[in-house]
Every structure is written in C-alpha cells, then in structure tokens.
MARPA-424665 format. One record per residue (C-alpha): residue number from 1; residue in one letter; x, z, y. Coordinates in steps of 0.1 Angstrom, whole numbers. Layout:
MARPA-424665
ATOM   num   residuo      xx      zz      yy
ATOM   NUM         A       X       Z       Y
...
***
This chain:
MARPA-424665
ATOM   num   residuo      xx      zz      yy
ATOM     1         M    -122    -215    -447
ATOM     2         P     -87    -197    -450
ATOM     3         N     -85    -202    -414
ATOM     4         G    -117    -191    -404
ATOM     5         D    -107    -160    -422
ATOM     6         N     -73    -160    -403
ATOM     7         G     -91    -161    -372
ATOM     8         A    -115    -132    -382
ATOM     9         S     -87    -111    -393
ATOM    10         T     -67    -118    -355
ATOM    11         T    -101    -110    -337
ATOM    12         E    -103     -76    -360
ATOM    13         S     -70     -68    -354
ATOM    14         K     -70     -71    -318
ATOM    15         K     -99     -49    -317
ATOM    16         L     -80     -22    -333
ATOM    17         T     -51     -24    -313
ATOM    18         S     -64     -28    -280
ATOM    19         T     -43     -19    -251
ATOM    20         G     -43      14    -232
ATOM    21         P     -36      51    -239
ATOM    22         F     -62      55    -262
ATOM    23         S     -88      28    -273
ATOM    24         A    -123      33    -274
ATOM    25         F    -123      26    -311
ATOM    26         E     -97      56    -316
ATOM    27         R    -119      79    -296
ATOM    28         M    -145      68    -315
ATOM    29         V    -128      73    -352
ATOM    30         A    -114     109    -336
ATOM    31         W    -149     119    -326
ATOM    32         R    -162     111    -364
ATOM    33         Y    -135     132    -379
ATOM    34         L    -138     158    -356
ATOM    35         R    -179     161    -368
ATOM    36         A    -189     179    -399
ATOM    37         R    -198     166    -429
ATOM    38         R    -210     180    -464
ATOM    39         K    -178     176    -485
ATOM    40         E    -158     180    -453
ATOM    41         A    -174     220    -446
ATOM    42         F    -139     235    -457
ATOM    43         I    -119     215    -430
ATOM    44         S    -146     218    -405
ATOM    45         V    -144     255    -409
ATOM    46         I    -105     258    -405
ATOM    47         A    -115     236    -372
ATOM    48         G    -144     259    -364
ATOM    49         F    -113     291    -364
ATOM    50         S     -91     271    -349
ATOM    51         F    -115     268    -322
ATOM    52         V    -126     304    -316
ATOM    53         G     -91     315    -322
ATOM    54         I     -78     294    -290
ATOM    55         M    -109     308    -271
ATOM    56         L    -107     341    -282
ATOM    57         G     -64     342    -275
ATOM    58         V     -69     327    -240
ATOM    59         A     -98     348    -230
ATOM    60         T     -79     376    -242
ATOM    61         L     -47     367    -223
ATOM    62         I     -67     361    -191
ATOM    63         I     -87     394    -192
ATOM    64         V     -57     417    -201
ATOM    65         M     -33     399    -170
ATOM    66         A     -62     405    -146
ATOM    67         V     -70     440    -156
ATOM    68         M     -29     449    -152
ATOM    69         N     -29     431    -121
ATOM    70         G     -58     453    -110
ATOM    71         F     -45     484    -129
ATOM    72         R      -9     483    -109
ATOM    73         G     -25     465     -72
ATOM    74         E     -50     495     -74
ATOM    75         L     -24     521     -80
ATOM    76         I      -2     508     -53
ATOM    77         S     -28     509     -30
ATOM    78         R     -36     546     -30
ATOM    79         I      -6     555     -36
ATOM    80         L       8     536      -8
ATOM    81         G     -24     551      11
ATOM    82         I     -15     585       5
ATOM    83         N      25     582       5
ATOM    84         G      45     571      32
ATOM    85         H      68     538      26
ATOM    86         M      95     556      40
ATOM    87         I     105     589      41
ATOM    88         I     130     602      67
ATOM    89         Q     143     637      58
ATOM    90         P     172     657      77
ATOM    91         V     210     660      71
ATOM    92         D     229     680      92
ATOM    93         T     199     696     112
ATOM    94         P     163     704     110
ATOM    95         L     136     683     119
ATOM    96         N     126     702     151
ATOM    97         D     122     674     175
ATOM    98         Y      99     655     154
ATOM    99         A      73     645     179
ATOM   100         D      94     627     198
ATOM   101         L     109     610     166
ATOM   102         A      74     598     154
ATOM   103         K      73     584     190
ATOM   104         K     106     564     183
ATOM   105         F      96     555     152
ATOM   106         T      61     541     158
ATOM   107         S      76     519     186
ATOM   108         V      99     503     159
ATOM   109         P      85     469     151
ATOM   110         G      68     466     118
ATOM   111         V      61     505     116
ATOM   112         K      27     511     118
ATOM   113         I      22     550     114
ATOM   114         A      48     581     118
ATOM   115         I      34     611     103
ATOM   116         P      55     648     104
ATOM   117         L      49     666      72
ATOM   118         V      55     699      58
ATOM   119         E      47     702      23
ATOM   120         G      47     726      -8
ATOM   121         Q      31     740     -45
ATOM   122         T       6     766     -45
ATOM   123         L     -21     781     -66
ATOM   124         A     -59     773     -51
ATOM   125         S     -85     796     -69
ATOM   126         G    -122     794     -58
ATOM   127         K    -153     812     -58
ATOM   128         N    -157     810     -97
ATOM   129         G    -126     825    -105
ATOM   130         A    -108     794    -117
ATOM   131         G     -74     785    -106
ATOM   132         S     -53     752    -103
ATOM   133         G     -21     742     -92
ATOM   134         A     -20     722     -61
ATOM   135         L       1     703     -33
ATOM   136         V      -6     710       1
ATOM   137         R       2     686      24
ATOM   138         G       4     698      61
ATOM   139         V      -4     670      90
ATOM   140         R     -16     666     123
ATOM   141         A     -50     660     133
ATOM   142         E     -46     628     148
ATOM   143         D     -26     616     118
ATOM   144         I     -53     622      91
ATOM   145         T     -74     603     108
ATOM   146         K     -47     571     103
ATOM   147         L     -51     580      64
ATOM   148         K     -79     558      58
ATOM   149         Y     -81     564      18
ATOM   150         V     -87     602      33
ATOM   151         A    -108     595      62
ATOM   152         D    -128     570      52
ATOM   153         N    -135     587      17
ATOM   154         I    -149     621      27
ATOM   155         K    -177     629       3
ATOM   156         A    -186     662      18
ATOM   157         G    -184     680      51
ATOM   158         D    -160     665      80
ATOM   159         L    -128     664      96
ATOM   160         V    -141     686     130
ATOM   161         G    -130     720     116
ATOM   162         F     -98     705     105
ATOM   163         A     -95     692     140
ATOM   164         A     -99     726     152
ATOM   165         G     -72     737     130
ATOM   166         D     -95     761     112
ATOM   167         G    -103     742      80
ATOM   168         I     -87     723      50
ATOM   169         A     -90     690      31
ATOM   170         I     -96     689      -4
ATOM   171         G    -101     665     -33
ATOM   172         S    -131     659     -47
ATOM   173         R    -119     668     -85
ATOM   174         L    -100     698     -75
ATOM   175         A    -133     709     -56
ATOM   176         A    -152     705     -89
ATOM   177         T    -127     728    -105
ATOM   178         L    -125     755     -82
ATOM   179         G    -166     755     -77
ATOM   180         V    -160     752     -43
ATOM   181         S    -176     725     -15
ATOM   182         A    -178     723      21
ATOM   183         G    -180     753      38
ATOM   184         D    -165     775      10
ATOM   185         T    -135     793      12
ATOM   186         V    -103     787      -9
ATOM   187         T     -74     811     -16
ATOM   188         L     -38     796     -21
ATOM   189         V     -12     819     -32
ATOM   190         S      28     804     -26
ATOM   191         P      58     819     -44
ATOM   192         E      74     812      -9
ATOM   193         G      63     846       4
ATOM   194         D      74     874      29
ATOM   195         V     112     890      20
ATOM   196         T     105     929      19
ATOM   197         P     125     958       8
ATOM   198         M     108     957     -26
ATOM   199         G     115     916     -30
ATOM   200         V      99     884     -23
ATOM   201         N      62     893     -21
ATOM   202         P      41     861     -27
ATOM   203         R      20     848       2
ATOM   204         V     -20     849      -3
ATOM   205         K     -38     833      23
ATOM   206         S     -77     821      24
ATOM   207         Y     -90     789      40
ATOM   208         K    -123     774      50
ATOM   209         V    -130     741      33
ATOM   210         S    -139     717      61
ATOM   211         A    -140     686      36
ATOM   212         V    -138     672       4
ATOM   213         F    -122     635      -2
ATOM   214         E    -121     613     -31
ATOM   215         I     -93     586     -29
ATOM   216         G    -104     572     -66
ATOM   217         M     -71     583     -80
ATOM   218         S     -77     614    -103
ATOM   219         E     -42     626    -101
ATOM   220         Y     -43     627     -63
ATOM   221         D     -80     640     -62
ATOM   222         A     -73     667     -85
ATOM   223         S     -41     683     -68
ATOM   224         I     -37     676     -28
ATOM   225         I     -48     699      -3
ATOM   226         F     -45     686      33
ATOM   227         M     -40     714      59
ATOM   228         P     -34     716      97
ATOM   229         L       3     711     105
ATOM   230         E       4     740     127
ATOM   231         Q     -12     762      98
ATOM   232         A      12     750      72
ATOM   233         Q      41     755      91
ATOM   234         L      31     790      96
ATOM   235         Y      23     791      54
ATOM   236         F      55     778      43
ATOM   237         N      78     800      70
ATOM   238         S      85     766      85
ATOM   239         E      76     773     124
ATOM   240         G      87     745     148
ATOM   241         I     100     721     120
ATOM   242         V      88     700      93
ATOM   243         Q     104     685      64
ATOM   244         S     101     649      66
ATOM   245         I      85     623      83
ATOM   246         E      65     595      65
ATOM   247         L      62     558      80
ATOM   248         F      35     533      68
ATOM   249         V      50     499      77
ATOM   250         D      33     468      78
ATOM   251         N      47     447      48
ATOM   252         P      57     471      23
ATOM   253         D      77     449       0
ATOM   254         K     102     443      33
ATOM   255         I     112     480      37
ATOM   256         D     151     468      37
ATOM   257         E     147     450      64
ATOM   258         L     134     475      88
ATOM   259         R     160     505      76
ATOM   260         P     188     496     102
ATOM   261         A     160     497     132
ATOM   262         V     148     530     120
ATOM   263         E     182     544     117
ATOM   264         Q     190     532     153
ATOM   265         A     157     547     167
ATOM   266         A     161     580     149
ATOM   267         G     196     584     170
ATOM   268         R     207     608     144
ATOM   269         Q     219     611     111
ATOM   270         I     191     610      86
ATOM   271         F     185     603      49
ATOM   272         I     163     574      41
ATOM   273         S     144     570       8
ATOM   274         D     116     545       0
ATOM   275         W      84     543     -20
ATOM   276         R     102     519     -44
ATOM   277         Q     131     546     -53
ATOM   278         R     104     575     -58
ATOM   279         N      79     556     -81
ATOM   280         S     106     532     -99
ATOM   281         T     100     545    -134
ATOM   282         F      63     541    -131
ATOM   283         F      63     503    -118
ATOM   284         S      92     496    -141
ATOM   285         A      71     508    -172
ATOM   286         L      40     491    -158
ATOM   287         Q      59     457    -157
ATOM   288         V      75     464    -191
ATOM   289         E      45     468    -206
ATOM   290         R      26     441    -186
ATOM   291         N      52     415    -200
ATOM   292         V      49     429    -237
ATOM   293         M      14     424    -236
ATOM   294         F      15     390    -227
ATOM   295         M      42     378    -256
ATOM   296         I      21     402    -285
ATOM   297         L     -11     382    -269
ATOM   298         T       4     351    -267
ATOM   299         L       9     352    -309
ATOM   300         I     -31     348    -313
ATOM   301         V     -26     314    -293
ATOM   302         L       1     306    -317
ATOM   303         V     -19     318    -347
ATOM   304         A     -45     296    -340
ATOM   305         A     -24     268    -331
ATOM   306         L      -8     270    -368
ATOM   307         N     -47     267    -376
ATOM   308         I     -47     237    -360
ATOM   309         I     -18     222    -380
ATOM   310         S     -34     229    -415
ATOM   311         G     -68     220    -408
ATOM   312         L     -51     185    -399
ATOM   313         I     -29     179    -427
ATOM   314         M     -59     188    -449
ATOM   315         L     -80     163    -431
ATOM   316         V     -50     138    -434
ATOM   317         K     -48     143    -470
ATOM   318         D     -88     136    -469
ATOM   319         K     -86     108    -450
ATOM   320         G     -60      89    -467
ATOM   321         H     -82      61    -480
ATOM   322         D     -96      55    -445
ATOM   323         I     -60      55    -429
ATOM   324         A     -51      29    -455
ATOM   325         I     -79      11    -449
ATOM   326         L     -74       6    -415
ATOM   327         R     -39       0    -416
ATOM   328         T     -48     -32    -438
ATOM   329         M     -74     -38    -411
ATOM   330         G     -45     -43    -386
ATOM   331         A     -45      -4    -369
ATOM   332         T      -8       1    -360
ATOM   333         S      11      36    -372
ATOM   334         G       5      44    -332
ATOM   335         A     -32      40    -334
ATOM   336         V     -32      61    -364
ATOM   337         M      -9      88    -346
ATOM   338         R     -33      88    -317
ATOM   339         I     -66      93    -337
ATOM   340         F     -54     127    -356
ATOM   341         F     -35     137    -321
ATOM   342         M     -67     133    -300
ATOM   343         T     -85     150    -331
ATOM   344         G     -65     178    -327
ATOM   345         A     -60     179    -293
ATOM   346         A     -98     177    -289
ATOM   347         I    -102     213    -305
ATOM   348         G     -69     229    -284
ATOM   349         T     -84     214    -252
ATOM   350         A    -120     227    -258
ATOM   351         G    -112     263    -269
ATOM   352         T     -88     264    -239
ATOM   353         L    -114     252    -214
ATOM   354         A    -138     279    -237
ATOM   355         G    -118     308    -235
ATOM   356         F    -108     303    -197
ATOM   357         I    -148     304    -188
ATOM   358         L    -151     336    -211
ATOM   359         G    -121     354    -194
ATOM   360         V    -133     345    -158
ATOM   361         V    -171     357    -166
ATOM   362         V    -158     388    -182
ATOM   363         C    -133     393    -154
ATOM   364         L    -163     395    -127
ATOM   365         N    -179     420    -151
ATOM   366         I    -156     439    -160
ATOM   367         E    -168     475    -144
ATOM   368         R    -205     462    -156
ATOM   369         I    -191     459    -198
ATOM   370         R    -172     489    -194
ATOM   371         Q    -205     513    -182
ATOM   372         F    -223     494    -210
ATOM   373         F    -198     500    -237
ATOM   374         S    -195     535    -222
ATOM   375         W    -233     539    -227
ATOM   376         L    -232     526    -260
ATOM   377         S    -207     547    -276
ATOM   378         G    -216     578    -257
ATOM   379         T    -181     579    -243
ATOM   380         N    -160     577    -213
ATOM   381         I    -143     543    -218
ATOM   382         F    -111     542    -192
ATOM   383         S    -114     580    -185
ATOM   384         P    -101     588    -150
ATOM   385         D     -80     620    -164
ATOM   386         L     -60     595    -183
ATOM   387         Y     -58     559    -163
ATOM   388         F     -56     576    -129
ATOM   389         L     -86     550    -116
ATOM   390         S    -123     561    -118
ATOM   391         Q    -131     523    -121
ATOM   392         L    -117     499    -141
ATOM   393         P    -100     470    -122
ATOM   394         A     -94     432    -127
ATOM   395         E     -80     411    -105
ATOM   396         M     -70     370    -119
ATOM   397         N     -39     354    -101
ATOM   398         P     -44     318    -100
ATOM   399         S      -8     311    -112
ATOM   400         E      -8     332    -142
ATOM   401         T     -42     322    -151
ATOM   402         A     -27     286    -149
ATOM   403         S       3     295    -167
ATOM   404         V     -19     307    -196
ATOM   405         I     -39     277    -195
ATOM   406         A     -12     250    -195
ATOM   407         M       9     278    -224
ATOM   408         A     -27     273    -245
ATOM   409         L     -27     234    -241
ATOM   410         G      10     227    -246
ATOM   411         L       8     250    -280
ATOM   412         S     -21     231    -290
ATOM   413         F      -6     197    -282
ATOM   414         L      26     206    -299
ATOM   415         A       4     218    -332
ATOM   416         T     -12     181    -336
ATOM   417         I      24     164    -334
ATOM   418         F      32     168    -371
ATOM   419         P       1     160    -388
ATOM   420         A      -4     131    -366
ATOM   421         W      32     118    -374
ATOM   422         R      22     122    -408
ATOM   423         A      -8      98    -409
ATOM   424         A      13      76    -388
ATOM   425         R      38      74    -418
ATOM   426         L      13      71    -448
ATOM   427         D      19      39    -468
ATOM   428         P     -17      21    -471
ATOM   429         V      -6       6    -506
ATOM   430         Q       5      37    -519
ATOM   431         A     -30      54    -503
ATOM   432         L     -51      26    -520
ATOM   433         R     -31      28    -553
ATOM   434         Y     -41      65    -559
ATOM   435         E     -75      60    -546
***
C-alpha cells in the first residue's frame, strides 16, 4: 500500500512538473486565478483597473504620438510648400540677373524649382473698410503655377488675370477678413512710398483680386498676397531686381549636400540660408513638446503596471493555502512562479493589445471624432486660429507604435516578477499552519 501511494504521488508530481516553459497545468491554474469569484471580487476589480489603465495608456500614447507626427508633417509640408528650402540672397551686388541665375540653379541636380522673389509688408483693406496686415510676395506667373499648394487650391477665380499681370492672389482667410472675393478690388498701403519734399509718402495702390487660394494653414491663408513680379517690383521700388531667389529641392533633409553645387552655379558671392535655420525655433519647440508628452503619458502605463503588482500581491496572500497544497503535491517553486507570472502578464498583454486596437481606430477616425465633439460641445475644437491647420492630422509611425507596445509589455512583465517571486518563496508549512 505505501508503495502504491508513492507511485501515485510520483505520477501526480510528474504531472505538476511537466516539461516545457509553461505547462498545461500552469496555464490552467493561471487562467482560474484570472476568473472572478465572489470572495475575490476586490482582487478582480484591481485586475480590471490594471487592464483598463494599460489599455488607456497605450491608446493615449499611440494617439498623441500620431497626432504630433501628423501635426509636424502637415506643418513641414505646408511651410516648405510655400517657402523655399534654400534662400539665396545677394552679398555685394543686387540680383539684377535673377532670370539667368534661376536657370543656372535649376540645372543643379537635386534642385526642382528656382523662384525669384520680391516681398514686403503692407496694409490691405477691402470694400467693407476692414484692414489687415499682409505679406506681399512678388513672383513670376510661371512660378506660381509650380507652387502646388497655391495653384491646386484655388477656391475662387483663377490665375489668368495673374498671368496677364493685372491681378493678385490672396488667401481665403484674408479675403474673408477684407470682405472680398474674385473680381473685387483690394487696396494696399506700403510705408515705403515715394520720396517728396514733404518726406516719404506711403504708397497706396489698388489691385484686382484674380484668385482666392486656401493652403489649409491659417497663418498663410490670413496674411499672404501673391502679386506678379513686375508689379511687385514697381510697388516696392525694386525695378529690375529681386530680393532673393528661393530654391525648392528634391530632398529637404539633404540640403547641406547641395550647398557647394549651388554656390558654384551662382558664380558670384551669395548668402545662403535654409528652411531649418529659418524655422529652427519652431521645430525645436515641437520636438521638445513631443518628447515631454511621451514621458508624461508613459507614467499612465507605469501606474497601471504598479496596479498589477498590488493586485498580484493580494492574490498571492489570498492563495497562500492553494500554493502550499500545490507545493506539497509536487509543484516546484519555478512552476508557482510561472503561474503568477502568466497571470500578471496576461493582464498586461491583453491591455496592450486592446490599447493598440483602440489607438488605431481613433487615429483612423480622428477628424470625425473631432467634428463630433465639436458638434457635441458647440465649440470649435482644434481651432485653426490657434493650431495653424484646419483639420486634425494623425500619422502613425510603425517604429514608434512598436516601441510603445514593447514598452508597455516590458513594464507589465517587469511588474509581475516581484509578486511571482514572492509566491515561489512561500513556505508551504507556514502557509498551512496559519490556515
């Protein structure tokens, strides 16, 4: 009889300590501990909070990173769609040979467009008597058609009058402020006017609105006026010369590689600045904000991971008697540790997966969600006046999303190690004695 009992115990012990990283027995026990029971309701509530916390943390991280990526990408595309990637300015002599220089620059490999430019600040007023500051940019008719963000986004009128040299193109928000549309007249006042014996008189001249464009960036739509180059030269007393030549290149991130070729093509002394220098403060602030938001939102996942620790510790204390019985039946300390590790890891994995799905769904429908909450609250959420863009962008980066998932899983798995270790170290004799 004793021999038979020993044989049965040995068989049971083999079942409890079967080979493999996670045996069927360990998975079964871990799953039973995950299911709610009436007397373990509080522990289940903590596990539920941990799941929800990780889900919301992962989803929020994915959404915020996607929105900030989209925000940066949209701003860069619109800023670089209007402003040149490389700006050429004269050093010793004015740019009176701008037409020839523009041809030389476009022949440089990697340079797409070279646009001679005259610009200046003016005060614009419309038929409703309202006035607004405006930046007048004088460009050639063939060049404005190459600016796709302008030429492809004409909301009223056309560029025929602009090409004929007797019309201007203005932004949609500026047109709304001035109360004008295509065919109306805008009066421009420049402080740099004619010199008279009485001093400098402001220059006042009216122009017909040929086209109204909408780039989608409120700052530009509310302030920019495009004028035919010859008219701008006359208006700003710059006959025969331009202030700068703006170059648009194939790859803005490799602008430094084109500098030597551009300088050689110029054949004269020039001053070169690029888009990074002109917008360095703005994009540096965006990058700092993005990094800070990532660190702050990571705390949500960390707090949820700490909830896993507290929940598992309470579960270990509640299951002390069960652990002791498992150990006396032959379960090793490693098996007990794996059981509780799987219990906590399951919460973290499920929360991360649910957060990933939620984040993707929200990112794919971010603009509809914004419109819904704007309608629900009766306010304009993500106002173009404050955030430059007319729509809320979201651009998911696969590597960033993968790093968020890996970080959430890593924190969840780390959070389970200490409670699982405590369960494995539990003395079965002491546990049964206090039952």
